[in-house]
OpenMM code with the backbone's topology and positions (N, CA, C; nanometers):
from openmm import Vec3, app, unit

residues = "MET GLY SER THR LYS ASP THR LEU HIS ALA GLU LEU GLU LEU PHE ARG PRO MET VAL VAL GLY GLN GLU ALA HIS ASN ILE GLU ALA ILE LEU VAL ALA LEU ASP ARG ALA LEU ARG GLY ALA PRO GLN ALA LYS ALA ALA ILE ASP CYS ALA LEU HIS GLU LEU LYS ALA ARG ALA LEU GLY VAL PRO LEU ASN SER LEU PHE GLY GLY GLN VAL ARG ASP GLN LEU PRO ILE LEU ARG ILE LEU ALA ILE LYS THR PRO SER GLU MET ALA ALA ALA ALA GLN LYS LEU VAL ASP LYS GLY TYR ARG TYR LEU LYS ILE LYS VAL HIS GLY GLU VAL GLU GLU ASP VAL ALA ARG VAL ALA ALA ILE ARG LYS GLN VAL GLY ASP GLU VAL HIS LEU THR ILE ASP ALA ASN GLN SER TYR THR PRO LYS ASP ALA ILE ALA ALA SER THR VAL TRP PRO SER ILE ALA LEU ILE CYS ALA SER SER ARG SER MET ARG MET THR SER LYS ALA TRP ARG SER SER PRO ALA ARG CYS HIS".split()
positions = [
    Vec3(1.1501, -0.9608, -0.6867),
    Vec3(1.2328, -1.0394, -0.6219),
    Vec3(1.2638, -0.9920, -0.4778),
    Vec3(1.2990, -1.0799, -0.3777),
    Vec3(1.3387, -1.0480, -0.2427),
    Vec3(1.4702, -0.9937, -0.2249),
    Vec3(1.5023, -0.9791, -0.1089),
    Vec3(1.6232, -0.9018, -0.0794),
    Vec3(1.7085, -1.0168, -0.0413),
    Vec3(1.8505, -1.0375, -0.0469),
    Vec3(1.9440, -1.0946, 0.0088),
    Vec3(1.9738, -1.0598, 0.1432),
    Vec3(2.0387, -1.1568, 0.2048),
    Vec3(2.0827, -1.1523, 0.3429),
    Vec3(2.1501, -0.9990, 0.3775),
    Vec3(2.2318, -0.9559, 0.2701),
    Vec3(2.3114, -0.8459, 0.2816),
    Vec3(2.2161, -0.7034, 0.2605),
    Vec3(2.1358, -0.7371, 0.1450),
    Vec3(2.0721, -0.5933, 0.1186),
    Vec3(1.9945, -0.5982, 0.2493),
    Vec3(1.8973, -0.6974, 0.2948),
    Vec3(1.8136, -0.6912, 0.3941),
    Vec3(1.8796, -0.6163, 0.4962),
    Vec3(1.9875, -0.6664, 0.5481),
    Vec3(2.0832, -0.5913, 0.6639),
    Vec3(2.1128, -0.4295, 0.6229),
    Vec3(2.1460, -0.4222, 0.5304),
    Vec3(2.1281, -0.2832, 0.4472),
    Vec3(2.0084, -0.1783, 0.4795),
    Vec3(1.9111, -0.2500, 0.4397),
    Vec3(1.7805, -0.1768, 0.4251),
    Vec3(1.7468, -0.1730, 0.6103),
    Vec3(1.7613, -0.2613, 0.6808),
    Vec3(1.7417, -0.2548, 0.7993),
    Vec3(1.8143, -0.1176, 0.8762),
    Vec3(1.9617, -0.1218, 0.8275),
    Vec3(2.0448, -0.0165, 0.8888),
    Vec3(1.9774, 0.1187, 0.8459),
    Vec3(1.9225, 0.1329, 0.6929),
    Vec3(1.8772, 0.2613, 0.6482),
    Vec3(1.7614, 0.2877, 0.7362),
    Vec3(1.6939, 0.2061, 0.7841),
    Vec3(1.5534, 0.2352, 0.8485),
    Vec3(1.5765, 0.2801, 0.9879),
    Vec3(1.6847, 0.2092, 1.0750),
    Vec3(1.7130, 0.2193, 1.2052),
    Vec3(1.6749, 0.3548, 1.2340),
    Vec3(1.7292, 0.4665, 1.1986),
    Vec3(1.7151, 0.6126, 1.2785),
    Vec3(1.5438, 0.6513, 1.2481),
    Vec3(1.4963, 0.5883, 1.1546),
    Vec3(1.3672, 0.6357, 1.1241),
    Vec3(1.2540, 0.5456, 1.2380),
    Vec3(1.3374, 0.4465, 1.3058),
    Vec3(1.2428, 0.3793, 1.3539),
    Vec3(1.2812, 0.3874, 1.5238),
    Vec3(1.4253, 0.3866, 1.5699),
    Vec3(1.4666, 0.3889, 1.6890),
    Vec3(1.4442, 0.5200, 1.7490),
    Vec3(1.3427, 0.5083, 1.8622),
    Vec3(1.3263, 0.6603, 1.9672),
    Vec3(1.1899, 0.7110, 1.8904),
    Vec3(1.1089, 0.6462, 1.8200),
    Vec3(1.0027, 0.6768, 1.7637),
    Vec3(0.8815, 0.6064, 1.8640),
    Vec3(0.7764, 0.6547, 1.8437),
    Vec3(0.6522, 0.6030, 1.9542),
    Vec3(0.5746, 0.4882, 1.8511),
    Vec3(0.6233, 0.3592, 1.9271),
    Vec3(0.5685, 0.2314, 1.8573),
    Vec3(0.4191, 0.2433, 1.7996),
    Vec3(0.3165, 0.3455, 1.8861),
    Vec3(0.2254, 0.3309, 1.8513),
    Vec3(0.1559, 0.4206, 1.7402),
    Vec3(0.2761, 0.4766, 1.6613),
    Vec3(0.2433, 0.5216, 1.5475),
    Vec3(0.2948, 0.4548, 1.4252),
    Vec3(0.2333, 0.3423, 1.3879),
    Vec3(0.2738, 0.2623, 1.3273),
    Vec3(0.2650, 0.3113, 1.1676),
    Vec3(0.1682, 0.3634, 1.1282),
    Vec3(0.1562, 0.4157, 0.9931),
    Vec3(0.2500, 0.5119, 0.9629),
    Vec3(0.2487, 0.6113, 1.0584),
    Vec3(0.3660, 0.7370, 1.0189),
    Vec3(0.4793, 0.6861, 1.0218),
    Vec3(0.5180, 0.5795, 1.0798),
    Vec3(0.6803, 0.5115, 1.0959),
    Vec3(0.6619, 0.4564, 0.9426),
    Vec3(0.5879, 0.3920, 0.9096),
    Vec3(0.5899, 0.3062, 0.7531),
    Vec3(0.5565, 0.3965, 0.6557),
    Vec3(0.5183, 0.4790, 0.6643),
    Vec3(0.4934, 0.5947, 0.5419),
    Vec3(0.6143, 0.6855, 0.5515),
    Vec3(0.7200, 0.6857, 0.6642),
    Vec3(0.8342, 0.7611, 0.6660),
    Vec3(0.9573, 0.6372, 0.5748),
    Vec3(0.9245, 0.5051, 0.6081),
    Vec3(1.0161, 0.4330, 0.5243),
    Vec3(0.9815, 0.4137, 0.3877),
    Vec3(0.8520, 0.4430, 0.3446),
    Vec3(0.8212, 0.4540, 0.1970),
    Vec3(0.8844, 0.5462, 0.1374),
    Vec3(0.8622, 0.6669, 0.2183),
    Vec3(0.9624, 0.7838, 0.1572),
    Vec3(1.0951, 0.7774, 0.1211),
    Vec3(1.1301, 0.6995, 0.2383),
    Vec3(1.2790, 0.6902, 0.2383),
    Vec3(1.3564, 0.5894, 0.1565),
    Vec3(1.2713, 0.4681, 0.1125),
    Vec3(1.3398, 0.3881, 0.0057),
    Vec3(1.2156, 0.2948, -0.0690),
    Vec3(1.1968, 0.3337, -0.1633),
    Vec3(1.0747, 0.2452, -0.2514),
    Vec3(1.1342, 0.0907, -0.2692),
    Vec3(1.0142, -0.0095, -0.2508),
    Vec3(1.0629, -0.1291, -0.1974),
    Vec3(1.1017, -0.1981, -0.0642),
    Vec3(1.1997, -0.2868, -0.0832),
    Vec3(1.2317, -0.3176, 0.0552),
    Vec3(1.1027, -0.3773, 0.1413),
    Vec3(1.0370, -0.4913, 0.0923),
    Vec3(0.9012, -0.5215, 0.1363),
    Vec3(0.9534, -0.6315, 0.2559),
    Vec3(1.0475, -0.7116, 0.2381),
    Vec3(1.1042, -0.7683, 0.3755),
    Vec3(1.1420, -0.6972, 0.4959),
    Vec3(1.2340, -0.5860, 0.4824),
    Vec3(1.2520, -0.5117, 0.5834),
    Vec3(1.1522, -0.4133, 0.6328),
    Vec3(1.0730, -0.3597, 0.5476),
    Vec3(0.9324, -0.2970, 0.5740),
    Vec3(0.8472, -0.3940, 0.6786),
    Vec3(0.8439, -0.5165, 0.6170),
    Vec3(0.7270, -0.6138, 0.7196),
    Vec3(0.7955, -0.6524, 0.8408),
    Vec3(0.9472, -0.6964, 0.8503),
    Vec3(0.9783, -0.6947, 0.9563),
    Vec3(0.9822, -0.6037, 1.0673),
    Vec3(0.9508, -0.4445, 1.0170),
    Vec3(0.9769, -0.3458, 1.1060),
    Vec3(0.8065, -0.3614, 1.1402),
    Vec3(0.7123, -0.3769, 1.0358),
    Vec3(0.5788, -0.3424, 1.0669),
    Vec3(0.5453, -0.4539, 1.1863),
    Vec3(0.5797, -0.5988, 1.1450),
    Vec3(0.5592, -0.6803, 1.2581),
    Vec3(0.5963, -0.6589, 1.3780),
    Vec3(0.7009, -0.6092, 1.3979),
    Vec3(0.7893, -0.5759, 1.5405),
    Vec3(0.6811, -0.4439, 1.6010),
    Vec3(0.6670, -0.3649, 1.5379),
    Vec3(0.5919, -0.2483, 1.6192),
    Vec3(0.4506, -0.2902, 1.6133),
    Vec3(0.4081, -0.3538, 1.5571),
    Vec3(0.2693, -0.4345, 1.6211),
    Vec3(0.2737, -0.5164, 1.7499),
    Vec3(0.4001, -0.5706, 1.7306),
    Vec3(0.4250, -0.6763, 1.8787),
    Vec3(0.4469, -0.5714, 1.9786),
    Vec3(0.5108, -0.4737, 1.9906),
    Vec3(0.5530, -0.3624, 2.1031),
    Vec3(0.3929, -0.2781, 2.1186),
    Vec3(0.3305, -0.2341, 2.0276),
    Vec3(0.2249, -0.1871, 2.0552),
    Vec3(0.1145, -0.2836, 2.1312),
    Vec3(0.1012, -0.4174, 2.0937),
    Vec3(0.0192, -0.4977, 2.2014),
    Vec3(0.0744, -0.5279, 2.3240),
    Vec3(0.2222, -0.5536, 2.3243),
    Vec3(0.2640, -0.5849, 2.4720),
    Vec3(0.2396, -0.4288, 2.5337),
    Vec3(0.2635, -0.3457, 2.4871),
    Vec3(0.2535, -0.2083, 2.5787),
    Vec3(0.0947, -0.2076, 2.6306),
    Vec3(0.0135, -0.2639, 2.5455),
    Vec3(-0.1326, -0.2869, 2.5808),
    Vec3(-0.1739, -0.3586, 2.6668),
    Vec3(-0.0844, -0.4899, 2.6740),
    Vec3(-0.1080, -0.5672, 2.7774),
    Vec3(-0.2218, -0.6588, 2.7294),
    Vec3(-0.2106, -0.6753, 2.5597),
    Vec3(-0.3225, -0.7580, 2.5058),
    Vec3(-0.2384, -0.8685, 2.4061),
    Vec3(-0.3054, -0.9677, 2.3584),
    Vec3(-0.2520, -1.0564, 2.2368),
    Vec3(-0.2248, -0.9532, 2.1249),
    Vec3(-0.1285, -1.0143, 2.0509),
    Vec3(-0.1271, -0.9126, 1.9243),
    Vec3(-0.2618, -0.9571, 1.8331),
    Vec3(-0.3374, -1.0807, 1.8287),
    Vec3(-0.4112, -1.0930, 1.7672),
    Vec3(-0.5536, -0.9642, 1.7861),
    Vec3(-0.5618, -0.9515, 1.9144),
    Vec3(-0.6591, -0.8386, 1.9431),
    Vec3(-0.6471, -0.7207, 1.8555),
    Vec3(-0.5475, -0.6904, 1.8279),
    Vec3(-0.5134, -0.5405, 1.7058),
    Vec3(-0.5893, -0.5489, 1.5763),
    Vec3(-0.6154, -0.7263, 1.5729),
    Vec3(-0.6473, -0.7513, 1.4323),
    Vec3(-0.8062, -0.7810, 1.4439),
    Vec3(-0.8659, -0.7763, 1.5421),
    Vec3(-1.0018, -0.8130, 1.5520),
    Vec3(-1.0228, -0.9471, 1.6339),
    Vec3(-0.9243, -0.9775, 1.7192),
    Vec3(-0.9282, -1.1227, 1.7598),
    Vec3(-0.9010, -1.2457, 1.7061),
    Vec3(-0.8977, -1.3536, 1.7948),
    Vec3(-0.8752, -1.4887, 1.7179),
    Vec3(-0.9769, -1.5410, 1.6493),
    Vec3(-0.9126, -1.6009, 1.5422),
    Vec3(-1.0152, -1.6390, 1.4499),
    Vec3(-0.9906, -1.8195, 1.4591),
    Vec3(-0.8657, -1.8340, 1.4312),
    Vec3(-0.8714, -1.9840, 1.4454),
    Vec3(-0.7594, -2.0294, 1.5587),
    Vec3(-0.7597, -2.1781, 1.5422),
    Vec3(-0.6367, -2.2455, 1.6538),
    Vec3(-0.5151, -2.2402, 1.5780),
    Vec3(-0.5280, -2.2882, 1.4481),
    Vec3(-0.3992, -2.3061, 1.3900),
    Vec3(-0.4181, -2.2006, 1.2543),
    Vec3(-0.3007, -2.2122, 1.1852),
    Vec3(-0.2625, -2.1206, 1.0454),
    Vec3(-0.1775, -2.2243, 0.9621),
    Vec3(-0.2060, -2.2259, 0.8529),
    Vec3(-0.1490, -2.3203, 0.7482),
    Vec3(-0.0284, -2.2811, 0.7171),
    Vec3(0.0720, -2.3153, 0.6986),
    Vec3(0.2204, -2.2714, 0.6357),
    Vec3(0.2351, -2.3563, 0.5050),
    Vec3(0.2525, -2.2181, 0.4171),
    Vec3(0.2733, -2.2827, 0.2676),
    Vec3(0.4386, -2.2877, 0.2544),
    Vec3(0.4659, -2.4233, 0.1811),
    Vec3(0.6118, -2.4185, 0.1358),
    Vec3(0.6285, -2.4155, 0.0056),
    Vec3(0.7547, -2.3709, -0.0467),
    Vec3(0.7588, -2.3699, -0.1907),
    Vec3(0.8608, -2.4563, -0.2441),
    Vec3(0.8228, -2.5342, -0.3765),
    Vec3(0.8917, -2.6137, -0.4249),
    Vec3(0.9741, -2.5709, -0.5498),
    Vec3(1.0813, -2.5598, -0.5426),
    Vec3(1.1943, -2.5081, -0.6364),
    Vec3(1.1638, -2.5445, -0.7778),
    Vec3(1.2181, -2.5113, -0.8797),
    Vec3(1.1814, -2.5612, -1.0124),
    Vec3(1.2623, -2.6475, -1.0394),
    Vec3(1.2316, -2.8076, -1.0826),
    Vec3(1.3277, -2.9131, -1.0937),
    Vec3(1.2370, -2.9908, -1.1827),
    Vec3(1.2694, -3.1168, -1.2348),
    Vec3(1.1877, -3.2004, -1.3031),
    Vec3(1.0707, -3.2499, -1.2216),
    Vec3(0.9593, -3.2892, -1.3018),
    Vec3(0.8439, -3.3150, -1.2540),
    Vec3(0.8484, -3.4347, -1.1543),
    Vec3(0.9185, -3.5390, -1.1726),
    Vec3(0.9539, -3.6784, -1.0786),
    Vec3(1.0129, -3.5792, -0.9421),
    Vec3(1.1124, -3.5127, -0.9701),
    Vec3(1.1957, -3.4592, -0.8214),
    Vec3(1.0919, -3.3385, -0.7528),
    Vec3(1.0192, -3.2962, -0.8221),
    Vec3(0.9350, -3.2073, -0.7420),
    Vec3(0.8307, -3.2917, -0.6827),
    Vec3(0.7886, -3.3707, -0.7583),
    Vec3(0.6867, -3.4401, -0.6512),
    Vec3(0.7606, -3.5604, -0.5476),
    Vec3(0.8757, -3.5859, -0.5754),
    Vec3(0.9185, -3.6339, -0.4415),
    Vec3(0.9451, -3.5465, -0.3531),
    Vec3(0.9839, -3.3932, -0.3723),
    Vec3(1.0213, -3.3038, -0.2716),
    Vec3(0.8838, -3.2672, -0.2169),
    Vec3(0.7489, -3.2427, -0.3033),
    Vec3(0.6391, -3.2062, -0.2442),
    Vec3(0.6038, -3.3641, -0.1398),
    Vec3(0.5990, -3.4763, -0.1640),
    Vec3(0.5736, -3.5811, -0.1004),
    Vec3(0.6631, -3.5769, 0.0555),
    Vec3(0.7684, -3.5267, 0.0438),
    Vec3(0.8686, -3.5380, 0.1445),
    Vec3(0.8003, -3.3914, 0.2911),
    Vec3(0.7405, -3.3217, 0.1834),
    Vec3(0.7041, -3.1986, 0.2806),
    Vec3(0.5459, -3.2343, 0.3406),
    Vec3(0.4769, -3.3063, 0.2814),
    Vec3(0.3445, -3.3718, 0.3091),
    Vec3(0.4039, -3.4662, 0.4023),
    Vec3(0.4798, -3.5455, 0.4149),
    Vec3(0.5085, -3.6307, 0.5070),
    Vec3(0.5274, -3.5561, 0.6482),
    Vec3(0.5723, -3.4551, 0.6310),
    Vec3(0.6110, -3.3564, 0.7338),
    Vec3(0.5265, -3.2739, 0.7856),
    Vec3(0.3934, -3.2968, 0.7329),
    Vec3(0.2880, -3.2380, 0.7629),
    Vec3(0.2161, -3.1143, 0.7087),
    Vec3(0.2893, -3.0646, 0.5692),
    Vec3(0.2351, -2.9643, 0.5182),
    Vec3(0.1278, -3.0035, 0.4418),
    Vec3(0.0382, -2.9078, 0.4395),
    Vec3(-0.0765, -2.9205, 0.3403),
    Vec3(-0.1176, -2.7728, 0.2072),
    Vec3(0.0026, -2.6875, 0.2224),
    Vec3(-0.0249, -2.5854, 0.1640),
    Vec3(0.1203, -2.5552, 0.0797),
    Vec3(0.1192, -2.5947, -0.0714),
    Vec3(0.2231, -2.5955, -0.1374),
    Vec3(0.2310, -2.4831, -0.2389),
    Vec3(0.3430, -2.4416, -0.2807),
    Vec3(0.3532, -2.3139, -0.4002),
    Vec3(0.4514, -2.4078, -0.4730),
    Vec3(0.4150, -2.4236, -0.5873),
    Vec3(0.4619, -2.4801, -0.7123),
    Vec3(0.5383, -2.3417, -0.8005),
    Vec3(0.6770, -2.3420, -0.8129),
    Vec3(0.7493, -2.2646, -0.8980),
    Vec3(0.7627, -2.3269, -1.0293),
    Vec3(0.7077, -2.2307, -1.1166),
    Vec3(0.7084, -2.2939, -1.2668),
    Vec3(0.7764, -2.1693, -1.3621),
    Vec3(0.8180, -2.2102, -1.4808),
    Vec3(0.9036, -2.1155, -1.5376),
    Vec3(0.8368, -2.0536, -1.6846),
    Vec3(0.7095, -2.1222, -1.7153),
    Vec3(0.6718, -2.0565, -1.8466),
    Vec3(0.6371, -2.1452, -1.9432),
    Vec3(0.7164, -2.2550, -1.9517),
    Vec3(0.6926, -2.3710, -2.0368),
    Vec3(0.5619, -2.4450, -2.0140),
    Vec3(0.4495, -2.4018, -2.0617),
    Vec3(0.3143, -2.4568, -2.0361),
    Vec3(0.3428, -2.6340, -2.0255),
    Vec3(0.3680, -2.7017, -2.1497),
    Vec3(0.3939, -2.8551, -2.1382),
    Vec3(0.4491, -2.9086, -1.9885),
    Vec3(0.5586, -2.8616, -1.9761),
    Vec3(0.6627, -2.8864, -1.8785),
    Vec3(0.5992, -2.8554, -1.7133),
    Vec3(0.5454, -2.7341, -1.7444),
    Vec3(0.4778, -2.6842, -1.5977),
    Vec3(0.3471, -2.7566, -1.5764),
    Vec3(0.2652, -2.8054, -1.6564),
    Vec3(0.1791, -2.8761, -1.6608),
    Vec3(0.2242, -3.0028, -1.5679),
    Vec3(0.3193, -3.0816, -1.6708),
    Vec3(0.3751, -3.1868, -1.6075),
    Vec3(0.4184, -3.1985, -1.4606),
    Vec3(0.4806, -3.0995, -1.4409),
    Vec3(0.5082, -3.0852, -1.2894),
    Vec3(0.4095, -3.0695, -1.1960),
    Vec3(0.3109, -2.9704, -1.2404),
    Vec3(0.1881, -2.9937, -1.1413),
    Vec3(0.1295, -3.1018, -1.1271),
    Vec3(0.0676, -3.1655, -1.2521),
    Vec3(0.0349, -3.2990, -1.2547),
    Vec3(0.1174, -3.4112, -1.1770),
    Vec3(0.2248, -3.4114, -1.1845),
    Vec3(0.3034, -3.5190, -1.0917),
    Vec3(0.2990, -3.4846, -0.9684),
    Vec3(0.2828, -3.3453, -0.9304),
    Vec3(0.2993, -3.3376, -0.7698),
    Vec3(0.1397, -3.4052, -0.7207),
    Vec3(0.0661, -3.3321, -0.8007),
    Vec3(-0.1055, -3.3649, -0.7501),
    Vec3(-0.1055, -3.5341, -0.7503),
    Vec3(-0.0234, -3.5828, -0.8438),
    Vec3(-0.0698, -3.7275, -0.8402),
    Vec3(-0.0041, -3.7778, -0.7189),
    Vec3(0.1233, -3.7372, -0.6820),
    Vec3(0.1949, -3.7879, -0.5868),
    Vec3(0.1402, -3.7670, -0.4181),
    Vec3(0.0682, -3.6281, -0.4370),
    Vec3(0.0291, -3.6088, -0.2888),
    Vec3(-0.1282, -3.6164, -0.2627),
    Vec3(-0.1838, -3.6197, -0.3703),
    Vec3(-0.3417, -3.6476, -0.3352),
    Vec3(-0.3703, -3.5395, -0.3377),
    Vec3(-0.5299, -3.5387, -0.3280),
    Vec3(-0.6236, -3.4160, -0.3642),
    Vec3(-0.6466, -3.3328, -0.2082),
    Vec3(-0.5941, -3.3805, -0.1500),
    Vec3(-0.6222, -3.3206, 0.0046),
    Vec3(-0.4961, -3.1987, 0.0531),
    Vec3(-0.3953, -3.1970, -0.0529),
    Vec3(-0.3080, -3.0979, -0.0294),
    Vec3(-0.3516, -2.9659, -0.1370),
    Vec3(-0.3306, -2.8575, -0.0771),
    Vec3(-0.3619, -2.7444, -0.1640),
    Vec3(-0.2301, -2.6882, -0.2216),
    Vec3(-0.2566, -2.6990, -0.3839),
    Vec3(-0.1492, -2.6323, -0.4581),
    Vec3(-0.1879, -2.4952, -0.5403),
    Vec3(-0.0714, -2.3985, -0.5100),
    Vec3(-0.0571, -2.2892, -0.5940),
    Vec3(0.0558, -2.2952, -0.7183),
    Vec3(0.0332, -2.1903, -0.7996),
    Vec3(0.1495, -2.1917, -0.8666),
    Vec3(0.2155, -2.0568, -0.8715),
    Vec3(0.3575, -2.0215, -0.9159),
    Vec3(0.4091, -1.8873, -0.9074),
    Vec3(0.4964, -1.8936, -1.0158),
    Vec3(0.4618, -1.8442, -1.1087),
    Vec3(0.5638, -1.8353, -1.2514),
    Vec3(0.6404, -1.7167, -1.2557),
    Vec3(0.6565, -1.6469, -1.1279),
    Vec3(0.7164, -1.5120, -1.1799),
    Vec3(0.7007, -1.4377, -1.2977),
    Vec3(0.5942, -1.4236, -1.3603),
    Vec3(0.5881, -1.3674, -1.4775),
    Vec3(0.6309, -1.3853, -1.5821),
    Vec3(0.6415, -1.5301, -1.5860),
    Vec3(0.6864, -1.5797, -1.6958),
    Vec3(0.5670, -1.6295, -1.8249),
    Vec3(0.4873, -1.6178, -1.7847),
    Vec3(0.3811, -1.6383, -1.8878),
    Vec3(0.3381, -1.5478, -1.9263),
    Vec3(0.3324, -1.5606, -2.0752),
    Vec3(0.2873, -1.4448, -2.1938),
    Vec3(0.1161, -1.4774, -2.1561),
    Vec3(0.0455, -1.3638, -2.2090),
    Vec3(-0.1313, -1.4102, -2.1591),
    Vec3(-0.1763, -1.5044, -2.2520),
    Vec3(-0.1070, -1.5085, -2.3652),
    Vec3(-0.1545, -1.6455, -2.4484),
    Vec3(-0.1085, -1.7771, -2.3687),
    Vec3(-0.0027, -1.8015, -2.3090),
    Vec3(0.0390, -1.9457, -2.2479),
    Vec3(-0.0469, -1.9004, -2.1059),
    Vec3(-0.0490, -1.8131, -2.0492),
    Vec3(-0.1343, -1.8239, -1.9321),
    Vec3(-0.2587, -1.8881, -1.9347),
    Vec3(-0.3165, -1.8301, -2.0244),
    Vec3(-0.4648, -1.8742, -2.0643),
    Vec3(-0.4703, -2.0093, -2.1292),
    Vec3(-0.3927, -2.1026, -2.1952),
    Vec3(-0.3634, -2.2206, -2.2091),
    Vec3(-0.3343, -2.2795, -2.1210),
    Vec3(-0.2231, -2.2227, -2.0126),
    Vec3(-0.2327, -2.3103, -1.9013),
    Vec3(-0.3305, -2.3180, -1.7829),
    Vec3(-0.3878, -2.2158, -1.7983),
    Vec3(-0.4980, -2.1975, -1.6944),
    Vec3(-0.6309, -2.3069, -1.7395),
    Vec3(-0.6655, -2.3434, -1.8456),
    Vec3(-0.7477, -2.4077, -1.8957),
    Vec3(-0.7459, -2.5634, -1.8463),
    Vec3(-0.5875, -2.5922, -1.8193),
    Vec3(-0.5612, -2.7196, -1.7523),
    Vec3(-0.5651, -2.7466, -1.6256),
    Vec3(-0.5308, -2.6240, -1.5384),
    Vec3(-0.5244, -2.6201, -1.3803),
    Vec3(-0.6218, -2.6670, -1.3232),
    Vec3(-0.7782, -2.6604, -1.3589),
    Vec3(-0.8740, -2.6826, -1.3041),
    Vec3(-0.8606, -2.8645, -1.2921),
    Vec3(-0.8515, -2.9364, -1.3988),
    Vec3(-0.8404, -3.0951, -1.4348),
    Vec3(-0.7152, -3.1210, -1.3120),
    Vec3(-0.6282, -3.0185, -1.2828),
    Vec3(-0.5354, -3.0783, -1.1761),
    Vec3(-0.5465, -3.0662, -1.0213),
    Vec3(-0.7081, -2.9834, -1.0174),
    Vec3(-0.7272, -2.9334, -0.8861),
    Vec3(-0.6226, -2.8307, -0.8399),
    Vec3(-0.5661, -2.7322, -0.9117),
    Vec3(-0.4761, -2.6320, -0.8639),
    Vec3(-0.5847, -2.5367, -0.7835),
    Vec3(-0.5745, -2.4712, -0.6974),
    Vec3(-0.6261, -2.3988, -0.6222),
    Vec3(-0.6197, -2.2535, -0.6588),
    Vec3(-0.4931, -2.2020, -0.7278),
    Vec3(-0.4667, -2.0504, -0.7267),
    Vec3(-0.3242, -2.0315, -0.8122),
    Vec3(-0.3872, -1.9107, -0.9101),
    Vec3(-0.2385, -1.8761, -0.9786),
    Vec3(-0.2454, -1.7248, -0.9798),
    Vec3(-0.1506, -1.6836, -0.9188),
    Vec3(-0.1464, -1.4945, -0.9025),
    Vec3(-0.1763, -1.4168, -1.0326),
    Vec3(-0.1900, -1.3127, -1.0248),
    Vec3(-0.1918, -1.2498, -1.1189),
    Vec3(-0.0661, -1.1864, -1.1966),
    Vec3(0.0564, -1.1906, -1.0588),
    Vec3(0.1806, -1.1722, -1.0831),
    Vec3(0.2330, -1.2818, -1.1550),
    Vec3(0.1727, -1.4032, -1.1809),
    Vec3(0.2362, -1.4879, -1.2567),
    Vec3(0.2423, -1.4714, -1.3901),
    Vec3(0.1793, -1.4242, -1.4337),
    Vec3(0.1287, -1.3588, -1.5791),
    Vec3(0.1667, -1.2509, -1.6013),
    Vec3(0.2457, -1.1868, -1.7368),
    Vec3(0.2468, -1.0694, -1.7755),
    Vec3(0.1289, -1.0136, -1.8736),
    Vec3(0.0286, -0.9955, -1.7775),
    Vec3(-0.1072, -0.9434, -1.8354),
    Vec3(-0.1479, -0.8237, -1.8059),
    Vec3(-0.2284, -0.7815, -1.8970),
    Vec3(-0.2989, -0.6308, -1.8546),
    Vec3(-0.4087, -0.6586, -1.7649),
    Vec3(-0.4638, -0.5835, -1.6918),
    Vec3(-0.5623, -0.5932, -1.5794),
    Vec3(-0.6905, -0.6450, -1.6726),
    Vec3(-0.7015, -0.6115, -1.8019),
    Vec3(-0.8339, -0.6409, -1.8909),
    Vec3(-0.7974, -0.7769, -1.9147),
    Vec3(-0.6785, -0.8106, -1.9219),
    Vec3(-0.6738, -0.9991, -1.9904),
    Vec3(-0.6883, -1.0790, -1.8592),
    Vec3(-0.6450, -1.0076, -1.7432),
    Vec3(-0.6536, -1.0904, -1.6242),
    Vec3(-0.7947, -1.0895, -1.6061),
    Vec3(-0.8763, -1.0107, -1.5773),
    Vec3(-0.9909, -1.0152, -1.5294),
    Vec3(-1.0705, -1.1170, -1.6460),
    Vec3(-1.0259, -1.1235, -1.7765),
    Vec3(-1.1259, -1.2340, -1.8256),
    Vec3(-1.0271, -1.4082, -1.8378),
    Vec3(-0.9036, -1.4156, -1.7864),
    Vec3(-0.8492, -1.5093, -1.7484),
    Vec3(-0.9036, -1.6176, -1.7092),
    Vec3(-0.9099, -1.7408, -1.6996),
    Vec3(-0.9679, -1.8488, -1.6492),
    Vec3(-0.8680, -1.9058, -1.4959),
    Vec3(-0.7713, -1.8113, -1.5341),
    Vec3(-0.6120, -1.8550, -1.4094),
    Vec3(-0.6479, -1.7752, -1.2805),
    Vec3(-0.7185, -1.7143, -1.2943),
    Vec3(-0.7618, -1.6052, -1.1459),
    Vec3(-0.8042, -1.7430, -1.0098),
    Vec3(-0.7438, -1.7037, -0.9327),
    Vec3(-0.8099, -1.7760, -0.7941),
    Vec3(-0.9697, -1.7997, -0.8099),
    Vec3(-1.0053, -1.9059, -0.7512),
    Vec3(-1.1272, -1.9449, -0.7757),
    Vec3(-1.1928, -1.9741, -0.5872),
] * unit.nanometer
topology = app.Topology()
chain = topology.addChain("A")
for resn in residues:
    res = topology.addResidue(resn, chain)
    for name in ("N", "CA", "C"):
        topology.addAtom(name, app.Element.getBySymbol(name[0]), res)
C-alpha cells in the first residue's frame, strides 16, 4: 500500500540529510543510501529519484528525456483508477473519465470473481472497445479464482492483470492466462 500524507512527509524528512548537500549526479549512490536507511517508502524514494534526475538534466542543460535516450513520443497516456463500487456506479464513473479524455483505466476489484467480472463487463460496455482497461485486485484472488477470472477477461477485452493482483507462486503465475498479453 502507499504512503499517507503524514507518512510521506515523515519519510521525506528522514531522507533529507541523505540528499541535501549531496552531488545530484550521484543518483544511484543516493538511492542506495535511502534503501539502506528505510525499506519500502516507494513514493518518497520516487519523488527524490525524479527530482535528482531533473536536477541532473538542468545542470547539463538538456531536456530530461535525453537522460533516458531521448524523446520517444509527443504524448503520454495517463491511467486513472476506478474505486470499487457497484458495476453501474463504476461504469458511470468510467464514462465521466472517458468524457474528460482519459483512455486508460485501472479497475479496482476485490476478489469476488462474479462481482468483479460484472464490474469489468459493465465498464467495457459503457466505455467501448477503444478504452484500455486493466485490473488491480491487490492480491485478493486465490490462484484458483485468478485463473477462473482470467478465462473471462479476454472476452471483455481486458488488457492486463498484474501478478500482484493474485496470491500466486511464480510457477502458477507463469501458467496463468491472467498475465499481460
